Biopython code that builds the backbone (N, CA, C, O; Angstrom):
import numpy as np
from Bio.PDB.StructureBuilder import StructureBuilder

atoms = [
    (1, "MET", "N", (-21.948, 4.791, 10.608)),
    (1, "MET", "CA", (-20.880, 4.183, 9.860)),
    (1, "MET", "C", (-21.357, 3.917, 8.430)),
    (1, "MET", "O", (-22.439, 3.363, 8.237)),
    (2, "ALA", "N", (-20.569, 4.300, 7.436)),
    (2, "ALA", "CA", (-20.947, 4.101, 6.032)),
    (2, "ALA", "C", (-20.825, 2.627, 5.675)),
    (2, "ALA", "O", (-19.883, 1.942, 6.072)),
    (3, "GLN", "N", (-21.809, 2.164, 4.914)),
    (3, "GLN", "CA", (-21.791, 0.773, 4.484)),
    (3, "GLN", "C", (-20.938, 0.631, 3.236)),
    (3, "GLN", "O", (-20.961, 1.487, 2.352)),
    (4, "MET", "N", (-20.181, -0.469, 3.175)),
    (4, "MET", "CA", (-19.368, -0.752, 1.999)),
    (4, "MET", "C", (-20.277, -1.246, 0.882)),
    (4, "MET", "O", (-21.189, -2.034, 1.131)),
    (5, "PRO", "N", (-20.038, -0.793, -0.343)),
    (5, "PRO", "CA", (-20.863, -1.301, -1.445)),
    (5, "PRO", "C", (-20.596, -2.789, -1.643)),
    (5, "PRO", "O", (-19.488, -3.277, -1.417)),
    (6, "GLU", "N", (-21.637, -3.494, -2.069)),
    (6, "GLU", "CA", (-21.472, -4.926, -2.322)),
    (6, "GLU", "C", (-20.578, -5.138, -3.529)),
    (6, "GLU", "O", (-20.639, -4.394, -4.508)),
    (7, "GLN", "N", (-19.750, -6.162, -3.443)),
    (7, "GLN", "CA", (-18.898, -6.508, -4.568)),
    (7, "GLN", "C", (-19.639, -7.492, -5.452)),
    (7, "GLN", "O", (-20.404, -8.329, -4.974)),
    (8, "THR", "N", (-19.401, -7.377, -6.749)),
    (8, "THR", "CA", (-20.016, -8.344, -7.646)),
    (8, "THR", "C", (-19.342, -9.692, -7.453)),
    (8, "THR", "O", (-18.216, -9.778, -6.963)),
    (9, "GLU", "N", (-20.045, -10.732, -7.843)),
    (9, "GLU", "CA", (-19.533, -12.088, -7.681)),
    (9, "GLU", "C", (-18.176, -12.226, -8.387)),
    (9, "GLU", "O", (-18.022, -11.810, -9.535)),
    (10, "GLY", "N", (-17.223, -12.796, -7.707)),
    (10, "GLY", "CA", (-15.902, -13.031, -8.283)),
    (10, "GLY", "C", (-14.895, -11.923, -8.045)),
    (10, "GLY", "O", (-13.710, -12.100, -8.326)),
    (11, "THR", "N", (-15.339, -10.784, -7.534)),
    (11, "THR", "CA", (-14.426, -9.651, -7.328)),
    (11, "THR", "C", (-13.236, -10.042, -6.469)),
    (11, "THR", "O", (-12.101, -9.682, -6.782)),
    (12, "GLN", "N", (-13.483, -10.773, -5.392)),
    (12, "GLN", "CA", (-12.382, -11.149, -4.500)),
    (12, "GLN", "C", (-11.373, -12.043, -5.208)),
    (12, "GLN", "O", (-10.184, -12.009, -4.892)),
    (13, "PHE", "N", (-11.839, -12.843, -6.165)),
    (13, "PHE", "CA", (-10.936, -13.732, -6.887)),
    (13, "PHE", "C", (-10.087, -12.955, -7.890)),
    (13, "PHE", "O", (-8.905, -13.246, -8.073)),
    (14, "VAL", "N", (-10.697, -11.970, -8.533)),
    (14, "VAL", "CA", (-9.942, -11.109, -9.452)),
    (14, "VAL", "C", (-8.919, -10.313, -8.658)),
    (14, "VAL", "O", (-7.784, -10.142, -9.103)),
    (15, "GLN", "N", (-9.308, -9.827, -7.491)),
    (15, "GLN", "CA", (-8.368, -9.081, -6.644)),
    (15, "GLN", "C", (-7.199, -9.963, -6.218)),
    (15, "GLN", "O", (-6.055, -9.507, -6.195)),
    (16, "ALA", "N", (-7.476, -11.217, -5.881)),
    (16, "ALA", "CA", (-6.405, -12.139, -5.491)),
    (16, "ALA", "C", (-5.451, -12.379, -6.654)),
    (16, "ALA", "O", (-4.237, -12.445, -6.461)),
    (17, "THR", "N", (-5.994, -12.507, -7.853)),
    (17, "THR", "CA", (-5.175, -12.703, -9.050)),
    (17, "THR", "C", (-4.304, -11.481, -9.309)),
    (17, "THR", "O", (-3.111, -11.607, -9.586)),
    (18, "LEU", "N", (-4.902, -10.309, -9.218)),
    (18, "LEU", "CA", (-4.140, -9.079, -9.460)),
    (18, "LEU", "C", (-3.054, -8.860, -8.415)),
    (18, "LEU", "O", (-2.008, -8.283, -8.710)),
    (19, "LYS", "N", (-3.300, -9.316, -7.209)),
    (19, "LYS", "CA", (-2.284, -9.186, -6.158)),
    (19, "LYS", "C", (-1.025, -9.956, -6.545)),
    (19, "LYS", "O", (0.087, -9.518, -6.250)),
    (20, "ILE", "N", (-1.196, -11.099, -7.203)),
    (20, "ILE", "CA", (-0.064, -11.928, -7.595)),
    (20, "ILE", "C", (0.498, -11.509, -8.951)),
    (20, "ILE", "O", (1.716, -11.453, -9.119)),
    (21, "LEU", "N", (-0.363, -11.216, -9.912)),
    (21, "LEU", "CA", (0.084, -10.965, -11.293)),
    (21, "LEU", "C", (0.047, -9.510, -11.705)),
    (21, "LEU", "O", (0.440, -9.175, -12.822)),
    (22, "GLY", "N", (-0.421, -8.635, -10.821)),
    (22, "GLY", "CA", (-0.566, -7.231, -11.177)),
    (22, "GLY", "C", (0.768, -6.565, -11.444)),
    (22, "GLY", "O", (1.826, -7.050, -11.043)),
    (23, "GLY", "N", (0.688, -5.457, -12.122)),
    (23, "GLY", "CA", (1.886, -4.713, -12.464)),
    (23, "GLY", "C", (2.181, -4.838, -13.949)),
    (23, "GLY", "O", (1.554, -5.620, -14.664)),
    (24, "LYS", "N", (3.124, -4.071, -14.381)),
    (24, "LYS", "CA", (3.420, -3.974, -15.804)),
    (24, "LYS", "C", (4.220, -5.159, -16.333)),
    (24, "LYS", "O", (4.146, -5.464, -17.523)),
    (25, "TRP", "N", (4.986, -5.834, -15.472)),
    (25, "TRP", "CA", (5.992, -6.766, -15.979)),
    (25, "TRP", "C", (5.781, -8.240, -15.671)),
    (25, "TRP", "O", (6.316, -9.086, -16.387)),
    (26, "LYS", "N", (5.032, -8.576, -14.644)),
    (26, "LYS", "CA", (4.974, -9.974, -14.211)),
    (26, "LYS", "C", (4.453, -10.911, -15.289)),
    (26, "LYS", "O", (5.011, -11.990, -15.490)),
    (27, "ILE", "N", (3.401, -10.520, -15.979)),
    (27, "ILE", "CA", (2.846, -11.403, -17.004)),
    (27, "ILE", "C", (3.842, -11.593, -18.138)),
    (27, "ILE", "O", (3.958, -12.691, -18.681)),
    (28, "LEU", "N", (4.557, -10.546, -18.498)),
    (28, "LEU", "CA", (5.571, -10.668, -19.553)),
    (28, "LEU", "C", (6.731, -11.552, -19.099)),
    (28, "LEU", "O", (7.249, -12.340, -19.891)),
    (29, "ILE", "N", (7.141, -11.435, -17.856)),
    (29, "ILE", "CA", (8.178, -12.315, -17.311)),
    (29, "ILE", "C", (7.716, -13.759, -17.413)),
    (29, "ILE", "O", (8.470, -14.624, -17.859)),
    (30, "LEU", "N", (6.486, -14.025, -17.005)),
    (30, "LEU", "CA", (5.952, -15.383, -17.064)),
    (30, "LEU", "C", (5.849, -15.879, -18.496)),
    (30, "LEU", "O", (6.087, -17.057, -18.765)),
    (31, "TRP", "N", (5.500, -14.998, -19.406)),
    (31, "TRP", "CA", (5.431, -15.392, -20.819)),
    (31, "TRP", "C", (6.799, -15.890, -21.298)),
    (31, "TRP", "O", (6.885, -16.877, -22.028)),
    (32, "HIS", "N", (7.849, -15.211, -20.888)),
    (32, "HIS", "CA", (9.198, -15.610, -21.307)),
    (32, "HIS", "C", (9.680, -16.883, -20.609)),
    (32, "HIS", "O", (10.595, -17.546, -21.097)),
    (33, "LEU", "N", (9.077, -17.224, -19.485)),
    (33, "LEU", "CA", (9.469, -18.436, -18.765)),
    (33, "LEU", "C", (8.615, -19.651, -19.124)),
    (33, "LEU", "O", (8.925, -20.767, -18.706)),
    (34, "LYS", "N", (7.547, -19.447, -19.890)),
    (34, "LYS", "CA", (6.593, -20.538, -20.115)),
    (34, "LYS", "C", (7.177, -21.709, -20.872)),
    (34, "LYS", "O", (6.745, -22.842, -20.661)),
    (35, "ASP", "N", (8.144, -21.480, -21.747)),
    (35, "ASP", "CA", (8.679, -22.561, -22.576)),
    (35, "ASP", "C", (10.054, -23.053, -22.147)),
    (35, "ASP", "O", (10.470, -24.145, -22.535)),
    (36, "GLU", "N", (10.759, -22.262, -21.354)),
    (36, "GLU", "CA", (12.102, -22.689, -20.966)),
    (36, "GLU", "C", (12.607, -21.969, -19.729)),
    (36, "GLU", "O", (12.115, -20.907, -19.345)),
    (37, "VAL", "N", (13.597, -22.582, -19.128)),
    (37, "VAL", "CA", (14.302, -21.990, -17.996)),
    (37, "VAL", "C", (15.121, -20.823, -18.541)),
    (37, "VAL", "O", (15.718, -20.924, -19.613)),
    (38, "ARG", "N", (15.148, -19.731, -17.807)),
    (38, "ARG", "CA", (15.898, -18.548, -18.250)),
    (38, "ARG", "C", (16.792, -18.031, -17.137)),
    (38, "ARG", "O", (16.467, -18.120, -15.954)),
    (39, "ARG", "N", (17.921, -17.490, -17.550)),
    (39, "ARG", "CA", (18.800, -16.794, -16.621)),
    (39, "ARG", "C", (18.380, -15.332, -16.558)),
    (39, "ARG", "O", (17.683, -14.834, -17.441)),
    (40, "PHE", "N", (18.811, -14.658, -15.509)),
    (40, "PHE", "CA", (18.448, -13.259, -15.302)),
    (40, "PHE", "C", (18.814, -12.419, -16.535)),
    (40, "PHE", "O", (17.996, -11.636, -17.019)),
    (41, "GLY", "N", (20.024, -12.583, -17.032)),
    (41, "GLY", "CA", (20.476, -11.789, -18.176)),
    (41, "GLY", "C", (19.630, -12.009, -19.415)),
    (41, "GLY", "O", (19.395, -11.078, -20.185)),
    (42, "GLU", "N", (19.169, -13.244, -19.613)),
    (42, "GLU", "CA", (18.290, -13.528, -20.755)),
    (42, "GLU", "C", (16.980, -12.759, -20.617)),
    (42, "GLU", "O", (16.505, -12.143, -21.571)),
    (43, "LEU", "N", (16.406, -12.804, -19.421)),
    (43, "LEU", "CA", (15.160, -12.081, -19.196)),
    (43, "LEU", "C", (15.355, -10.592, -19.433)),
    (43, "LEU", "O", (14.502, -9.940, -20.035)),
    (44, "LYS", "N", (16.463, -10.057, -18.966)),
    (44, "LYS", "CA", (16.740, -8.630, -19.154)),
    (44, "LYS", "C", (16.858, -8.299, -20.643)),
    (44, "LYS", "O", (16.344, -7.272, -21.086)),
    (45, "ARG", "N", (17.522, -9.149, -21.415)),
    (45, "ARG", "CA", (17.655, -8.908, -22.862)),
    (45, "ARG", "C", (16.306, -8.997, -23.581)),
    (45, "ARG", "O", (16.054, -8.262, -24.536)),
    (46, "LEU", "N", (15.443, -9.906, -23.113)),
    (46, "LEU", "CA", (14.136, -10.062, -23.731)),
    (46, "LEU", "C", (13.196, -8.896, -23.423)),
    (46, "LEU", "O", (12.222, -8.662, -24.139)),
    (47, "MET", "N", (13.503, -8.168, -22.342)),
    (47, "MET", "CA", (12.676, -7.031, -21.922)),
    (47, "MET", "C", (13.575, -5.816, -21.685)),
    (47, "MET", "O", (13.765, -5.404, -20.540)),
    (48, "PRO", "N", (14.121, -5.249, -22.735)),
    (48, "PRO", "CA", (15.095, -4.161, -22.549)),
    (48, "PRO", "C", (14.528, -2.924, -21.844)),
    (48, "PRO", "O", (15.287, -2.113, -21.313)),
    (49, "GLU", "N", (13.194, -2.775, -21.836)),
    (49, "GLU", "CA", (12.599, -1.586, -21.217)),
    (49, "GLU", "C", (12.548, -1.666, -19.689)),
    (49, "GLU", "O", (12.409, -0.640, -19.022)),
    (50, "ILE", "N", (12.658, -2.874, -19.132)),
    (50, "ILE", "CA", (12.567, -3.024, -17.675)),
    (50, "ILE", "C", (13.920, -2.691, -17.043)),
    (50, "ILE", "O", (14.972, -3.023, -17.590)),
    (51, "THR", "N", (13.876, -2.036, -15.897)),
    (51, "THR", "CA", (15.130, -1.758, -15.198)),
    (51, "THR", "C", (15.570, -3.020, -14.457)),
    (51, "THR", "O", (14.755, -3.889, -14.149)),
    (52, "GLU", "N", (16.843, -3.105, -14.185)),
    (52, "GLU", "CA", (17.379, -4.253, -13.456)),
    (52, "GLU", "C", (16.723, -4.362, -12.079)),
    (52, "GLU", "O", (16.354, -5.452, -11.641)),
    (53, "LYS", "N", (16.586, -3.229, -11.410)),
    (53, "LYS", "CA", (15.980, -3.211, -10.080)),
    (53, "LYS", "C", (14.540, -3.727, -10.128)),
    (53, "LYS", "O", (14.123, -4.496, -9.262)),
    (54, "MET", "N", (13.792, -3.304, -11.133)),
    (54, "MET", "CA", (12.405, -3.735, -11.262)),
    (54, "MET", "C", (12.333, -5.234, -11.554)),
    (54, "MET", "O", (11.500, -5.934, -10.979)),
    (55, "LEU", "N", (13.195, -5.733, -12.440)),
    (55, "LEU", "CA", (13.206, -7.153, -12.768)),
    (55, "LEU", "C", (13.531, -7.988, -11.525)),
    (55, "LEU", "O", (12.883, -9.001, -11.263)),
    (56, "ILE", "N", (14.519, -7.560, -10.778)),
    (56, "ILE", "CA", (14.881, -8.258, -9.540)),
    (56, "ILE", "C", (13.672, -8.300, -8.595)),
    (56, "ILE", "O", (13.345, -9.352, -8.045)),
    (57, "GLY", "N", (13.023, -7.168, -8.415)),
    (57, "GLY", "CA", (11.876, -7.087, -7.509)),
    (57, "GLY", "C", (10.712, -7.954, -7.954)),
    (57, "GLY", "O", (10.103, -8.649, -7.141)),
    (58, "GLN", "N", (10.402, -7.914, -9.241)),
    (58, "GLN", "CA", (9.290, -8.705, -9.763)),
    (58, "GLN", "C", (9.578, -10.204, -9.639)),
    (58, "GLN", "O", (8.694, -10.980, -9.278)),
    (59, "LEU", "N", (10.811, -10.606, -9.939)),
    (59, "LEU", "CA", (11.188, -12.013, -9.794)),
    (59, "LEU", "C", (11.114, -12.456, -8.335)),
    (59, "LEU", "O", (10.647, -13.558, -8.047)),
    (60, "LYS", "N", (11.573, -11.608, -7.412)),
    (60, "LYS", "CA", (11.494, -11.942, -5.983)),
    (60, "LYS", "C", (10.050, -12.170, -5.558)),
    (60, "LYS", "O", (9.763, -13.101, -4.807)),
    (61, "GLU", "N", (9.139, -11.323, -6.036)),
    (61, "GLU", "CA", (7.729, -11.470, -5.677)),
    (61, "GLU", "C", (7.147, -12.757, -6.264)),
    (61, "GLU", "O", (6.390, -13.456, -5.591)),
    (62, "LEU", "N", (7.490, -13.069, -7.501)),
    (62, "LEU", "CA", (6.992, -14.298, -8.134)),
    (62, "LEU", "C", (7.529, -15.538, -7.420)),
    (62, "LEU", "O", (6.822, -16.537, -7.287)),
    (63, "VAL", "N", (8.773, -15.472, -6.966)),
    (63, "VAL", "CA", (9.357, -16.581, -6.193)),
    (63, "VAL", "C", (8.645, -16.688, -4.847)),
    (63, "VAL", "O", (8.258, -17.779, -4.429)),
    (64, "ARG", "N", (8.475, -15.565, -4.176)),
    (64, "ARG", "CA", (7.802, -15.532, -2.868)),
    (64, "ARG", "C", (6.384, -16.102, -2.946)),
    (64, "ARG", "O", (5.925, -16.777, -2.024)),
    (65, "ASP", "N", (5.701, -15.824, -4.047)),
    (65, "ASP", "CA", (4.317, -16.262, -4.205)),
    (65, "ASP", "C", (4.194, -17.686, -4.745)),
    (65, "ASP", "O", (3.087, -18.173, -4.974)),
    (66, "GLY", "N", (5.338, -18.355, -4.948)),
    (66, "GLY", "CA", (5.306, -19.756, -5.358)),
    (66, "GLY", "C", (5.033, -19.991, -6.832)),
    (66, "GLY", "O", (4.688, -21.104, -7.229)),
    (67, "ILE", "N", (5.181, -18.963, -7.640)),
    (67, "ILE", "CA", (4.904, -19.061, -9.077)),
    (67, "ILE", "C", (6.169, -19.457, -9.835)),
    (67, "ILE", "O", (6.107, -20.218, -10.801)),
    (68, "VAL", "N", (7.305, -18.943, -9.397)),
    (68, "VAL", "CA", (8.584, -19.132, -10.088)),
    (68, "VAL", "C", (9.601, -19.747, -9.134)),
    (68, "VAL", "O", (9.650, -19.406, -7.953)),
    (69, "ASN", "N", (10.412, -20.659, -9.665)),
    (69, "ASN", "CA", (11.564, -21.217, -8.949)),
    (69, "ASN", "C", (12.785, -20.360, -9.232)),
    (69, "ASN", "O", (12.955, -19.852, -10.340)),
    (70, "ARG", "N", (13.627, -20.206, -8.233)),
    (70, "ARG", "CA", (14.937, -19.566, -8.409)),
    (70, "ARG", "C", (15.971, -20.601, -8.000)),
    (70, "ARG", "O", (16.028, -21.013, -6.841)),
    (71, "HIS", "N", (16.791, -21.019, -8.965)),
    (71, "HIS", "CA", (17.792, -22.043, -8.685)),
    (71, "HIS", "C", (19.174, -21.415, -8.812)),
    (71, "HIS", "O", (19.546, -20.918, -9.876)),
    (72, "VAL", "N", (19.931, -21.441, -7.719)),
    (72, "VAL", "CA", (21.275, -20.874, -7.693)),
    (72, "VAL", "C", (22.277, -22.023, -7.752)),
    (72, "VAL", "O", (22.245, -22.936, -6.926)),
    (73, "TYR", "N", (23.159, -21.963, -8.736)),
    (73, "TYR", "CA", (24.209, -22.969, -8.871)),
    (73, "TYR", "C", (25.447, -22.472, -8.131)),
    (73, "TYR", "O", (25.778, -21.287, -8.188)),
    (74, "SER", "N", (26.125, -23.379, -7.439)),
    (74, "SER", "CA", (27.317, -22.978, -6.699)),
    (74, "SER", "C", (28.536, -23.076, -7.617)),
    (74, "SER", "O", (29.273, -24.061, -7.607)),
    (75, "GLU", "N", (28.714, -22.045, -8.390)),
    (75, "GLU", "CA", (29.864, -21.952, -9.283)),
    (75, "GLU", "C", (30.274, -20.489, -9.381)),
    (75, "GLU", "O", (29.541, -19.596, -8.956)),
    (76, "VAL", "N", (31.432, -20.260, -9.938)),
    (76, "VAL", "CA", (31.938, -18.902, -10.089)),
    (76, "VAL", "C", (32.112, -18.633, -11.577)),
    (76, "VAL", "O", (32.789, -19.409, -12.251)),
    (77, "PRO", "N", (31.529, -17.567, -12.116)),
    (77, "PRO", "CA", (30.591, -16.653, -11.448)),
    (77, "PRO", "C", (29.273, -17.356, -11.152)),
    (77, "PRO", "O", (28.941, -18.360, -11.782)),
    (78, "PRO", "N", (28.521, -16.820, -10.186)),
    (78, "PRO", "CA", (27.264, -17.465, -9.801)),
    (78, "PRO", "C", (26.299, -17.549, -10.985)),
    (78, "PRO", "O", (26.210, -16.631, -11.800)),
    (79, "LYS", "N", (25.598, -18.644, -11.058)),
    (79, "LYS", "CA", (24.612, -18.850, -12.111)),
    (79, "LYS", "C", (23.259, -19.029, -11.436)),
    (79, "LYS", "O", (23.098, -19.876, -10.557)),
    (80, "VAL", "N", (22.285, -18.219, -11.857)),
    (80, "VAL", "CA", (20.931, -18.281, -11.298)),
    (80, "VAL", "C", (19.962, -18.477, -12.453)),
    (80, "VAL", "O", (20.015, -17.763, -13.455)),
    (81, "GLU", "N", (19.076, -19.457, -12.298)),
    (81, "GLU", "CA", (18.067, -19.716, -13.323)),
    (81, "GLU", "C", (16.673, -19.611, -12.718)),
    (81, "GLU", "O", (16.450, -19.911, -11.545)),
    (82, "TYR", "N", (15.750, -19.177, -13.562)),
    (82, "TYR", "CA", (14.351, -19.033, -13.161)),
    (82, "TYR", "C", (13.490, -19.930, -14.034)),
    (82, "TYR", "O", (13.728, -20.074, -15.233)),
    (83, "SER", "N", (12.482, -20.531, -13.406)),
    (83, "SER", "CA", (11.556, -21.399, -14.126)),
    (83, "SER", "C", (10.229, -21.417, -13.383)),
    (83, "SER", "O", (10.136, -20.953, -12.246)),
    (84, "PHE", "N", (9.215, -21.952, -14.028)),
    (84, "PHE", "CA", (7.918, -22.110, -13.376)),
    (84, "PHE", "C", (7.997, -23.183, -12.295)),
    (84, "PHE", "O", (8.720, -24.169, -12.437)),
    (85, "THR", "N", (7.259, -22.983, -11.232)),
    (85, "THR", "CA", (6.986, -24.062, -10.290)),
    (85, "THR", "C", (5.834, -24.870, -10.895)),
    (85, "THR", "O", (5.220, -24.448, -11.874)),
    (86, "ASP", "N", (5.553, -26.017, -10.315)),
    (86, "ASP", "CA", (4.379, -26.772, -10.771)),
    (86, "ASP", "C", (3.120, -25.919, -10.616)),
    (86, "ASP", "O", (2.253, -25.911, -11.490)),
    (87, "TYR", "N", (3.030, -25.215, -9.514)),
    (87, "TYR", "CA", (1.880, -24.331, -9.289)),
    (87, "TYR", "C", (1.846, -23.220, -10.333)),
    (87, "TYR", "O", (0.780, -22.891, -10.852)),
    (88, "GLY", "N", (3.000, -22.643, -10.642)),
    (88, "GLY", "CA", (3.074, -21.596, -11.654)),
    (88, "GLY", "C", (2.606, -22.074, -13.016)),
    (88, "GLY", "O", (2.023, -21.304, -13.779)),
    (89, "ARG", "N", (2.858, -23.340, -13.327)),
    (89, "ARG", "CA", (2.426, -23.912, -14.617)),
    (89, "ARG", "C", (0.914, -23.849, -14.795)),
    (89, "ARG", "O", (0.422, -23.880, -15.923)),
    (90, "THR", "N", (0.171, -23.762, -13.688)),
    (90, "THR", "CA", (-1.284, -23.671, -13.803)),
    (90, "THR", "C", (-1.706, -22.357, -14.463)),
    (90, "THR", "O", (-2.862, -22.207, -14.861)),
    (91, "LEU", "N", (-0.782, -21.411, -14.581)),
    (91, "LEU", "CA", (-1.077, -20.136, -15.244)),
    (91, "LEU", "C", (-0.915, -20.191, -16.760)),
    (91, "LEU", "O", (-1.301, -19.247, -17.449)),
    (92, "GLU", "N", (-0.357, -21.266, -17.293)),
    (92, "GLU", "CA", (-0.134, -21.336, -18.741)),
    (92, "GLU", "C", (-1.401, -21.108, -19.560)),
    (92, "GLU", "O", (-1.357, -20.353, -20.531)),
    (93, "PRO", "N", (-2.541, -21.735, -19.207)),
    (93, "PRO", "CA", (-3.754, -21.460, -19.992)),
    (93, "PRO", "C", (-4.171, -19.984, -19.933)),
    (93, "PRO", "O", (-4.672, -19.434, -20.914)),
    (94, "VAL", "N", (-3.961, -19.361, -18.789)),
    (94, "VAL", "CA", (-4.286, -17.936, -18.637)),
    (94, "VAL", "C", (-3.409, -17.110, -19.569)),
    (94, "VAL", "O", (-3.897, -16.196, -20.233)),
    (95, "LEU", "N", (-2.120, -17.426, -19.623)),
    (95, "LEU", "CA", (-1.198, -16.705, -20.501)),
    (95, "LEU", "C", (-1.594, -16.881, -21.966)),
    (95, "LEU", "O", (-1.523, -15.931, -22.745)),
    (96, "GLN", "N", (-2.007, -18.081, -22.343)),
    (96, "GLN", "CA", (-2.426, -18.333, -23.725)),
    (96, "GLN", "C", (-3.665, -17.506, -24.076)),
    (96, "GLN", "O", (-3.740, -16.935, -25.164)),
    (97, "VAL", "N", (-4.627, -17.441, -23.171)),
    (97, "VAL", "CA", (-5.842, -16.662, -23.409)),
    (97, "VAL", "C", (-5.493, -15.178, -23.534)),
    (97, "VAL", "O", (-6.025, -14.490, -24.405)),
    (98, "LEU", "N", (-4.607, -14.682, -22.672)),
    (98, "LEU", "CA", (-4.189, -13.281, -22.764)),
    (98, "LEU", "C", (-3.500, -13.003, -24.098)),
    (98, "LEU", "O", (-3.716, -11.951, -24.701)),
    (99, "CYS", "N", (-2.685, -13.926, -24.555)),
    (99, "CYS", "CA", (-2.006, -13.776, -25.838)),
    (99, "CYS", "C", (-3.022, -13.701, -26.978)),
    (99, "CYS", "O", (-2.934, -12.824, -27.837)),
    (100, "LYS", "N", (-3.972, -14.611, -26.982)),
    (100, "LYS", "CA", (-5.007, -14.628, -28.034)),
    (100, "LYS", "C", (-5.820, -13.338, -28.017)),
    (100, "LYS", "O", (-6.119, -12.774, -29.070)),
    (101, "TRP", "N", (-6.176, -12.874, -26.823)),
    (101, "TRP", "CA", (-6.941, -11.643, -26.728)),
    (101, "TRP", "C", (-6.128, -10.471, -27.270)),
    (101, "TRP", "O", (-6.651, -9.642, -28.015)),
    (102, "GLY", "N", (-4.854, -10.400, -26.900)),
    (102, "GLY", "CA", (-3.994, -9.324, -27.388)),
    (102, "GLY", "C", (-3.870, -9.348, -28.897)),
    (102, "GLY", "O", (-3.881, -8.300, -29.542)),
    (103, "GLU", "N", (-3.752, -10.539, -29.463)),
    (103, "GLU", "CA", (-3.679, -10.658, -30.922)),
    (103, "GLU", "C", (-4.966, -10.146, -31.571)),
    (103, "GLU", "O", (-4.922, -9.380, -32.533)),
    (104, "ALA", "N", (-6.111, -10.577, -31.036)),
    (104, "ALA", "CA", (-7.397, -10.123, -31.565)),
    (104, "ALA", "C", (-7.530, -8.611, -31.417)),
    (104, "ALA", "O", (-8.015, -7.933, -32.323)),
    (105, "HIS", "N", (-7.107, -8.096, -30.291)),
    (105, "HIS", "CA", (-7.189, -6.652, -30.052)),
    (105, "HIS", "C", (-6.357, -5.874, -31.080)),
    (105, "HIS", "O", (-6.814, -4.871, -31.629)),
    (106, "LEU", "N", (-5.137, -6.346, -31.329)),
    (106, "LEU", "CA", (-4.277, -5.644, -32.286)),
    (106, "LEU", "C", (-4.776, -5.781, -33.719)),
    (106, "LEU", "O", (-4.506, -4.919, -34.555)),
    (107, "ASN", "N", (-5.500, -6.855, -34.005)),
    (107, "ASN", "CA", (-5.990, -7.085, -35.361)),
    (107, "ASN", "C", (-7.375, -6.507, -35.636)),
    (107, "ASN", "O", (-7.828, -6.513, -36.781)),
    (108, "ARG", "N", (-8.047, -6.012, -34.612)),
    (108, "ARG", "CA", (-9.401, -5.487, -34.821)),
    (108, "ARG", "C", (-9.342, -4.172, -35.595)),
    (108, "ARG", "O", (-8.366, -3.423, -35.533)),
    (109, "LYS", "N", (-10.388, -3.936, -36.299)),
    (109, "LYS", "CA", (-10.484, -2.666, -37.032)),
    (109, "LYS", "C", (-11.105, -1.645, -36.111)),
    (109, "LYS", "O", (-12.112, -1.922, -35.461)),
    (110, "ASN", "N", (-10.519, -0.472, -36.047)),
    (110, "ASN", "CA", (-11.101, 0.588, -35.217)),
    (110, "ASN", "C", (-12.371, 1.103, -35.858)),
    (110, "ASN", "O", (-12.411, 1.336, -37.066)),
    (111, "PRO", "N", (-13.426, 1.287, -35.044)),
    (111, "PRO", "CA", (-14.706, 1.762, -35.602)),
    (111, "PRO", "C", (-14.616, 3.176, -36.122)),
    (111, "PRO", "O", (-15.605, 3.715, -36.620)),
]
sb = StructureBuilder()
sb.init_structure("model")
sb.init_model(0)
sb.init_chain("A")
sb.init_seg("    ")
for serial, (resi, resn, name, xyz) in enumerate(atoms, 1):
    if name == "N":
        sb.init_residue(resn, " ", resi, " ")
    sb.init_atom(name, np.array(xyz, "f"), 0.0, 1.0, " ", f" {name:<3s}", serial, name[0])
structure = sb.get_structure()
């Protein structure tokens, strides 16, 4: 039986993070939710490149994983709002660090 290579320290934690936040859109969705509650249509307008089906799926996963709240109001037409859970708010420092890194990356001079 072939032996599995040893993982470096922290690999399992990075894998757990990627399982929740991985993909092209989740971090951007969270970025748009960090300062305010948003409706589905607002999120779609803020990310015109995402398909409706993909946005629905990504939001469902974030809700399932306890990162985002989905609040449905009983009115006609139905109103649904998305916001961070208390647990999801623990990601705010991570989002800020990613933003700073992206800014530095875009501002660096290519060698």
